[in-house]
Backbone as CSV, one residue per row, in Angstrom:
resi,resn,N_x,N_y,N_z,CA_x,CA_y,CA_z,C_x,C_y,C_z
1,MET,-3.211,5.569,-21.928,-2.777,6.756,-21.243,-2.611,8.281,-21.631
2,SER,-2.647,9.311,-20.534,-3.446,11.101,-21.278,-2.007,11.251,-20.441
3,SER,-1.356,11.766,-21.312,0.474,12.669,-21.233,-0.079,13.810,-20.300
4,ASP,-1.340,14.250,-19.903,-1.409,15.411,-18.752,-2.230,14.850,-17.751
5,CYS,-2.475,14.060,-17.600,-3.056,12.977,-16.299,-1.627,12.561,-15.343
6,ILE,-1.969,13.086,-14.357,-0.843,12.900,-12.944,-0.862,11.472,-12.722
7,PHE,-2.163,10.846,-12.525,-2.524,9.596,-12.255,-1.674,8.771,-13.306
8,CYS,-1.957,8.922,-14.559,-1.515,7.879,-15.654,0.323,8.264,-15.644
9,GLN,0.804,9.730,-15.260,2.121,9.641,-14.926,2.870,9.156,-14.170
10,ILE,2.352,8.608,-12.763,2.499,7.989,-11.872,2.467,6.373,-11.981
11,VAL,1.412,5.754,-12.940,1.359,4.501,-13.063,2.314,4.160,-13.918
12,ALA,3.379,5.348,-14.834,4.053,4.806,-16.031,5.605,5.301,-15.302
13,GLY,5.467,5.612,-13.768,6.742,5.906,-13.305,7.516,7.121,-13.710
14,ASP,6.575,8.145,-14.015,7.035,9.557,-14.813,6.829,10.300,-13.700
15,ALA,6.288,10.269,-12.629,5.984,11.460,-11.517,6.103,10.309,-10.237
16,PRO,6.179,11.040,-9.358,6.790,9.926,-8.026,5.600,9.779,-7.568
17,SER,6.014,8.538,-6.704,4.664,8.372,-5.888,5.140,7.471,-4.353
18,ALA,4.350,7.138,-3.950,4.870,5.885,-2.727,4.148,4.489,-2.887
19,PRO,4.270,3.815,-3.550,3.216,2.722,-4.191,3.180,1.782,-2.872
20,ILE,2.079,1.218,-3.546,1.566,0.377,-2.238,1.903,-1.317,-2.850
21,ALA,1.120,-1.122,-3.723,0.790,-2.351,-4.457,0.307,-2.327,-5.944
22,GLU,0.493,-3.200,-7.435,0.295,-3.315,-8.510,-0.444,-4.659,-8.883
23,THR,-0.819,-4.666,-9.941,-1.732,-5.546,-10.526,-1.632,-5.690,-11.949
24,GLU,-1.799,-6.791,-12.502,-1.737,-6.345,-14.228,-2.785,-5.153,-14.759
25,SER,-3.973,-4.818,-13.919,-4.302,-3.718,-14.157,-4.870,-2.489,-13.461
26,THR,-4.081,-2.555,-12.161,-4.176,-1.528,-11.555,-2.992,-0.849,-10.601
27,PHE,-3.030,-0.026,-10.162,-1.988,0.584,-9.119,-2.338,1.232,-8.011
28,ALA,-1.881,1.025,-6.994,-2.316,1.882,-5.744,-0.851,2.133,-5.223
29,PHE,-1.261,3.355,-4.646,-0.527,4.552,-3.851,-0.759,5.273,-3.169
30,MET,0.058,6.036,-2.441,-0.239,7.004,-1.122,-0.769,8.022,-1.825
31,ASP,-1.869,8.434,-1.075,-2.368,9.944,-1.092,-1.344,11.131,-0.877
32,ILE,-1.362,12.266,-1.399,-0.416,13.183,-0.750,-1.183,14.402,-0.188
33,GLN,-2.650,14.166,0.006,-2.839,14.920,0.228,-4.289,14.150,1.351
34,PRO,-3.678,13.167,2.700,-4.613,12.401,2.700,-5.522,12.766,3.937
35,GLY,-6.697,12.445,3.775,-7.721,12.345,5.245,-7.506,11.745,6.322
36,SER,-6.722,10.821,6.575,-6.341,9.836,7.210,-5.150,9.460,7.692
37,ASP,-4.408,8.945,8.637,-3.210,8.445,8.263,-3.444,6.932,7.404
38,GLY,-2.324,6.862,6.496,-2.894,5.717,5.258,-3.912,5.365,4.041
39,HIS,-4.187,6.856,4.028,-5.062,7.124,2.910,-4.409,7.076,1.569
40,LEU,-4.940,5.800,0.717,-4.323,5.829,-0.427,-5.195,6.012,-1.505
41,LEU,-4.591,5.371,-2.540,-5.569,5.576,-3.841,-5.349,4.336,-4.425
42,VAL,-5.871,3.595,-5.282,-6.148,2.591,-6.474,-6.794,2.837,-7.260
43,VAL,-5.708,3.166,-8.767,-5.957,3.301,-10.088,-6.273,2.454,-10.821
44,PRO,-6.926,2.605,-12.022,-6.539,1.507,-13.147,-5.675,1.977,-14.048
45,LYS,-5.100,1.376,-14.432,-3.530,1.382,-15.322,-4.312,2.198,-16.521
46,ARG,-5.078,1.366,-17.303,-5.857,2.175,-18.447,-6.762,3.589,-18.009
47,HIS,-6.084,4.844,-18.349,-6.870,6.239,-18.473,-8.600,5.708,-18.677
48,SER,-9.244,6.195,-17.834,-10.775,6.400,-17.855,-11.102,7.632,-17.128
49,THR,-12.035,8.670,-17.620,-12.180,9.977,-16.741,-12.622,9.817,-15.169
50,ASP,-13.947,9.001,-15.477,-14.627,8.801,-14.236,-15.238,7.806,-14.182
51,LEU,-16.253,7.150,-13.325,-16.999,6.551,-13.060,-18.152,5.934,-14.371
52,ARG,-18.584,7.248,-14.895,-18.961,6.927,-16.159,-18.923,6.159,-17.049
53,ASP,-17.124,6.269,-17.640,-16.716,5.858,-18.557,-15.458,4.702,-18.509
54,VAL,-15.560,4.342,-16.908,-14.530,3.363,-16.591,-15.168,2.026,-17.119
55,PRO,-14.325,1.202,-18.196,-15.017,-0.353,-18.516,-14.825,-1.140,-17.654
56,ALA,-15.878,-1.742,-17.344,-16.410,-2.670,-16.458,-15.338,-3.390,-15.593
57,GLU,-14.589,-4.005,-16.657,-13.171,-4.897,-16.046,-12.423,-3.883,-14.796
58,ASP,-12.137,-2.790,-15.582,-10.974,-1.544,-15.051,-11.943,-1.663,-13.617
59,LEU,-13.144,-1.414,-13.576,-14.083,-1.126,-12.140,-14.069,-2.030,-11.249
60,SER,-14.129,-3.640,-12.018,-13.956,-4.603,-10.931,-12.746,-4.866,-10.567
61,ALA,-11.517,-4.256,-11.326,-10.390,-4.975,-10.645,-9.918,-3.615,-9.469
62,VAL,-10.189,-2.397,-9.759,-10.133,-1.559,-8.681,-11.006,-2.037,-7.559
63,ALA,-12.136,-2.064,-7.447,-12.947,-2.451,-6.404,-12.043,-3.987,-5.736
64,LEU,-11.819,-4.635,-6.268,-11.204,-5.913,-6.033,-10.029,-5.591,-5.099
65,GLU,-9.111,-4.753,-5.508,-7.965,-4.720,-5.038,-7.972,-3.763,-3.957
66,SER,-8.812,-2.621,-4.159,-9.213,-1.736,-3.045,-9.723,-2.559,-1.360
67,GLN,-10.636,-3.782,-1.868,-11.145,-4.501,-0.878,-9.846,-5.035,-0.074
68,ARG,-9.137,-5.782,-0.989,-8.175,-6.458,-0.695,-7.124,-5.786,0.119
69,ILE,-6.721,-4.233,-0.538,-5.637,-3.275,0.434,-6.193,-3.341,1.580
70,ALA,-7.939,-2.743,1.843,-8.623,-2.372,3.184,-8.580,-3.290,4.314
71,LYS,-8.315,-4.668,3.895,-8.641,-5.810,4.642,-7.221,-5.515,5.697
72,HIS,-6.477,-5.168,4.664,-5.269,-5.152,5.767,-5.072,-3.623,6.129
73,ALA,-5.454,-2.742,5.934,-5.655,-1.845,6.594,-5.632,-1.871,8.295
74,PHE,-6.521,-2.635,8.769,-6.717,-3.017,10.121,-5.681,-3.735,10.856
75,ASP,-4.975,-5.034,10.384,-3.746,-4.820,10.775,-2.466,-4.055,10.618
76,ALA,-2.062,-3.906,9.280,-1.189,-3.110,8.839,-0.999,-1.508,9.748
77,TRP,-1.820,-1.123,9.792,-2.063,0.156,10.597,-2.964,0.453,11.942
78,GLY,-3.701,-0.523,12.314,-4.625,-0.559,13.357,-5.817,0.437,13.252
79,ALA,-6.310,0.321,12.215,-7.142,1.070,11.830,-8.579,0.164,12.259
80,ASP,-9.500,1.254,12.244,-10.436,0.927,13.453,-11.773,0.420,12.481
81,GLY,-11.617,0.887,11.162,-12.317,0.883,10.170,-12.037,1.203,8.773
82,VAL,-12.730,1.205,7.883,-12.329,1.999,6.278,-13.309,2.223,5.342
83,ASN,-13.278,3.198,4.919,-14.194,3.741,3.989,-13.520,3.232,2.516
84,LEU,-14.319,2.857,1.465,-14.136,3.310,0.076,-14.689,4.367,-0.761
85,LEU,-14.165,5.554,-1.184,-14.743,6.116,-1.630,-14.362,6.601,-3.141
86,ASN,-15.265,6.838,-4.110,-15.100,7.528,-5.166,-15.806,8.703,-5.824
87,CYS,-14.947,9.692,-6.288,-15.880,10.815,-6.351,-16.057,11.206,-7.993
88,CYS,-17.439,11.120,-8.235,-17.353,11.375,-9.909,-17.868,12.516,-10.413
89,GLY,-16.986,13.413,-10.858,-17.504,15.009,-10.973,-16.620,15.687,-10.117
90,ALA,-16.824,17.002,-10.772,-16.262,17.984,-9.541,-17.040,18.385,-8.447
91,GLU,-18.303,18.484,-8.806,-19.488,18.900,-7.593,-19.515,17.612,-6.437
92,ALA,-19.040,16.539,-6.976,-18.858,15.249,-6.493,-17.559,15.286,-5.489
93,TRP,-16.599,16.291,-5.440,-15.175,16.307,-4.616,-13.881,15.769,-5.967
94,GLN,-14.191,15.092,-7.271,-13.388,14.757,-7.908,-12.574,15.932,-8.409
95,THR,-10.992,15.392,-8.306,-10.267,16.549,-8.651,-8.882,16.199,-9.831
96,VAL,-8.739,15.051,-9.429,-8.065,14.180,-10.691,-8.878,13.239,-11.768
97,PHE,-8.957,13.660,-12.649,-9.965,13.397,-13.906,-9.283,11.791,-14.116
98,HIS,-8.861,10.747,-13.956,-8.851,9.586,-14.100,-9.520,8.851,-12.640
99,PHE,-10.454,7.784,-12.988,-10.968,7.022,-12.047,-10.277,6.657,-11.166
100,HIS,-10.929,6.631,-9.987,-9.725,6.236,-8.940,-10.517,5.733,-7.582
101,MET,-10.370,5.097,-6.610,-10.844,4.756,-5.661,-10.153,5.230,-4.261
102,HIS,-10.604,5.668,-3.328,-9.733,6.342,-2.267,-9.923,4.914,-1.402
103,VAL,-9.088,4.427,-0.788,-8.936,3.724,0.540,-8.599,4.409,1.941
104,ILE,-9.538,5.069,2.607,-9.242,5.656,3.831,-9.631,5.023,5.143
105,PRO,-8.254,4.665,5.768,-8.599,4.155,7.019,-9.386,5.041,8.151
106,ARG,-9.757,4.577,9.105,-10.819,5.127,10.128,-10.269,5.011,11.129
107,TYR,-10.338,5.929,12.322,-9.692,5.432,13.401,-10.423,6.661,14.610
108,ARG,-10.604,6.154,15.588,-11.056,6.302,16.799,-9.956,7.690,17.360
109,ASP,-8.955,7.855,17.205,-7.626,8.276,17.850,-7.949,9.782,16.383
110,LYS,-8.660,10.898,16.941,-8.843,11.869,15.781,-7.406,12.322,15.295
111,ASP,-6.316,12.386,15.892,-5.603,12.657,15.334,-4.717,11.820,14.186
112,LYS,-5.005,10.965,14.128,-4.956,10.069,12.761,-6.241,10.202,11.603
113,ASP,-7.009,10.605,12.112,-8.015,10.563,11.251,-9.056,12.066,11.203
114,ARG,-8.710,12.508,9.944,-9.316,13.945,10.220,-10.837,14.423,9.314
115,LEU,-11.070,13.201,9.046,-12.245,13.278,8.081,-13.620,13.538,9.034
116,HIS,-14.272,14.205,8.510,-15.850,14.413,8.916,-16.840,14.228,7.927
117,LEU,-17.769,13.335,8.323,-19.132,13.195,7.244,-19.753,14.562,6.992
118,PRO,-20.285,14.632,5.562,-20.638,15.839,5.163,-22.298,16.129,5.375
119,PHE,-22.730,15.093,6.101,-24.234,14.801,6.149,-24.361,14.294,7.490
120,ASP,-25.577,14.419,7.715,-25.873,13.849,9.474,-26.330,12.459,9.340
121,PRO,-26.094,11.466,9.325,-26.375,10.074,9.505,-27.802,10.087,10.896
122,GLY,-28.969,9.659,10.188,-29.841,9.466,11.391,-30.897,10.321,11.137
123,VAL,-30.529,11.229,10.281,-31.719,12.560,9.808,-32.453,11.851,8.266
124,ARG,-33.656,11.801,8.575,-34.483,11.096,7.596,-34.802,12.363,6.517
125,GLY,-34.929,12.080,5.270,-35.259,12.538,4.328,-36.740,12.988,3.956
126,ASN,-37.427,13.670,3.185,-38.660,13.851,3.139,-38.824,12.457,1.941
127,PRO,-39.523,11.567,2.583,-40.450,10.350,1.947,-41.069,10.476,0.867
128,GLU,-41.736,11.714,0.478,-42.314,12.024,-0.874,-41.016,12.358,-1.918
129,LEU,-40.133,13.050,-1.765,-39.077,13.250,-2.585,-38.403,11.817,-2.819
130,ILE,-37.992,11.234,-1.547,-37.397,9.982,-1.619,-38.336,8.913,-2.677
131,GLY,-39.338,8.886,-2.622,-40.147,8.002,-3.636,-40.056,8.639,-5.039
132,THR,-40.400,9.684,-5.175,-39.897,10.397,-6.460,-38.620,10.190,-7.573
133,LEU,-37.617,10.241,-6.485,-36.616,10.185,-7.086,-36.044,8.393,-7.385
134,ALA,-36.876,7.637,-6.377,-36.876,6.260,-7.032,-37.345,6.086,-8.093
135,ALA,-38.909,6.474,-8.196,-39.405,6.147,-9.247,-38.876,6.828,-10.597
136,SER,-37.930,7.685,-10.448,-37.742,8.326,-11.546,-36.274,7.783,-12.207
137,MET,-35.602,6.547,-11.124,-34.400,6.204,-11.292,-34.778,4.889,-11.789
138,ARG,-36.024,4.170,-11.101,-36.316,2.837,-11.908,-36.719,2.922,-13.843
139,GLU,-37.502,4.498,-13.807,-37.846,4.671,-15.354,-36.202,4.823,-16.222
140,SER,-35.588,5.224,-15.373,-34.059,5.483,-16.215,-33.237,4.239,-16.678
141,LEU,-33.245,3.436,-15.643,-32.838,2.319,-15.345,-33.642,1.274,-16.567
142,GLY,-34.520,1.298,-16.269,-35.698,0.535,-17.673,-35.297,0.980,-19.366
143,GLU,-34.963,2.271,-19.334,-34.672,2.739,-20.737,-33.168,1.931,-21.154
144,GLU,-32.569,1.283,-20.493,-31.159,0.826,-21.032,-31.316,-0.259,-21.816
């Protein structure tokens, strides 16, 4: 636990939250800055800064609990879809540096859903650049 981490404080019960679910290794609670009605967070109880250093067992537990909760968003809240989102690093919009997964219900009714994609689906990228990036990632993965 990190004493200056708001999510660690929430998990410990030292900061207020609207809890949703708790397992042996995860804690889920409502996001106080929701992008849609029902937007919530699932965190590992053990502190990790981000996707790069979260232990595999915590990552797995958070992913499975996020999936379990996401399935219920359809019936509980009438969601039309659900996004799971992890932001790793400040440039990727991470603002609390304790690994977490956003479970974001999506709705056709835009009064319930205030999110917009930051890119245009269906717009093809540069094939040469895509190939170059694929090759550099394959090379990097081969070095593990």
